[in-house]
ROGUKE-30172 format. One record per residue (C-alpha): residue in one letter; x negated, y negated, z negated. Coordinates in steps of 0.2 Angstrom, whole numbers, plus 5000, padded with zeros to 4 digits. Layout:
! ROGUKE-30172
AXYZ...
! end
This chain:
! ROGUKE-30172
M487540984259R488541154262A486941244258L486741154242W488441194236L488241374241L486641384231I487641304216L489041434218I487841574219A486941514203L488641494194V489141674199A487441744193V487641654176V489341714174G488941884179F487441894167W488141804152G489941824154P490142004148S489141964132W490241814129L491841914132V491442044118Q490641934105R492241864097P493142034097I491642114088A491641964076A493441984072L493242174069L491742154058Q492642014048E493942134043R492842294041L491542204031Q492742094021A491441954023A491741804012G490841694024E490641674043I490041814054S488741774067V488741904082R487641904097A487942034110R487042094126A488242174138S488442204157L489942224168P489542404172G489242444154L490942364149V491742474162R491042624153R491542544137R489742524131I488842374124E486942374125R486542284109V487342184095D486442074082V487542034067S487241914052A488541894038I488641814021G489641884006V489842064012R490742194000V489742343998G490642443985D490942343969V489642213973V489842073985A488042053993E487241893997R486841934015F486942064028S486042084045A485942214058T485442264075L486442394084H485942484101G487042584112I488742534105T490342624112V492042554110T493842604112Q494242474124V493642304130F495142234140G496942214135G496942254116P495942254100L494142314101G493742474091L492042534087T491842724090G489942754089V488142674088E486642764095S485342684084G484942524074T484342444058A485142344044E484542244030L485642204014T485142074001V485842073984G485441923973Q485441903954A487041803956D487841943964L487442063950E487941933937R489641923946F489742113945L489442123927R490641983923D491942083933R491542233921G491942123906V490142073901G490141903893S488841773898P487941893909S486141843915V485141953927A483241933931I482542023946D480642043949A479542163958S479442283944G481342303941V482942223934T483342153917A485142103912T485842023896G487541983890D488942013877V489742193878R491142263867V490942433859G492542473850P492942323839V491142263839L490542123851A488642143853S487242053862A486442183874R484942193884V484542323897R483042353908G482942473923Q482742513941F483842543956A483842723963V484442783980I485642933980E486243033995K485442894006T487042794005D487242743986L486242633975Y486242673956F485542583941R484442693931P484142613913E482442623906S482742533889F484342473881E484542363866M486042303856N485842153844G483942183846V484042373841A483542503853V484842623859P484442813861G484442873879P485942993877L487042853871I486642733886A487742813899G489242813887I489042623884L488542573901G489842653912A488942573927T487542703927T488742843931Q489342773948P488542683962I488342493960V488042473979T488742593992L488542594011R489942714014G491342594018L490342504032P490942514050V489542624056P488542764047M487042704038A485642794028I484542694016E482742714020R481942604006I482342463994T481242323988S481342213973A480642033973P481041883962G482841853962R483441983975I483442163980T483342213998V484042374005F483342434022A484442554031R484442654047I486042654058G486642784070T488142894073S487243044065S486742944049P486542984035
! end
């Protein structure tokens, strides 16, 4: 019987030693990211850590999934990331601070509802956005001086400086009349500044590519202390 209890004790120590460090850091990481990502929904964090690593203030791997993350002026539908080689300011006795990440990948999804909210916040009335593999089409009511007009714009998103996503219009109509290219930027202020930016996220990220599919745009990024 003593041998059985000894085996149980050894097993418990092994489980705590293996899983305990990971459990210890998951909640502080989630709290940190909740604040830094300004997530509207719950953040899911799964960590892989060891006692020797925590003594060195290092976490081997962190997987993050979040809903409603602010990326510039847009609140993105979903954000997920995998981080490797994370260094922190401290683990015991105070708030956890993130100081570096060796490598990782991230995926950000912006849906048509997110872009419609963005346009509504910019004063566009009754905005409607359609996303497909070939680009983005947006319609809505815009005010130009004293005139309220029905507008339709078609274009693509472009990556600038590996951190920012700009909208590049290809055609623009007001009340069914095509607007000349030089006038588009003046009417659509959103074309002169990034709609989505990764600059404010907790770790440096560099956009590698973007894809468009029915109803959503997906941004794929590389993570690392040296990025972008």
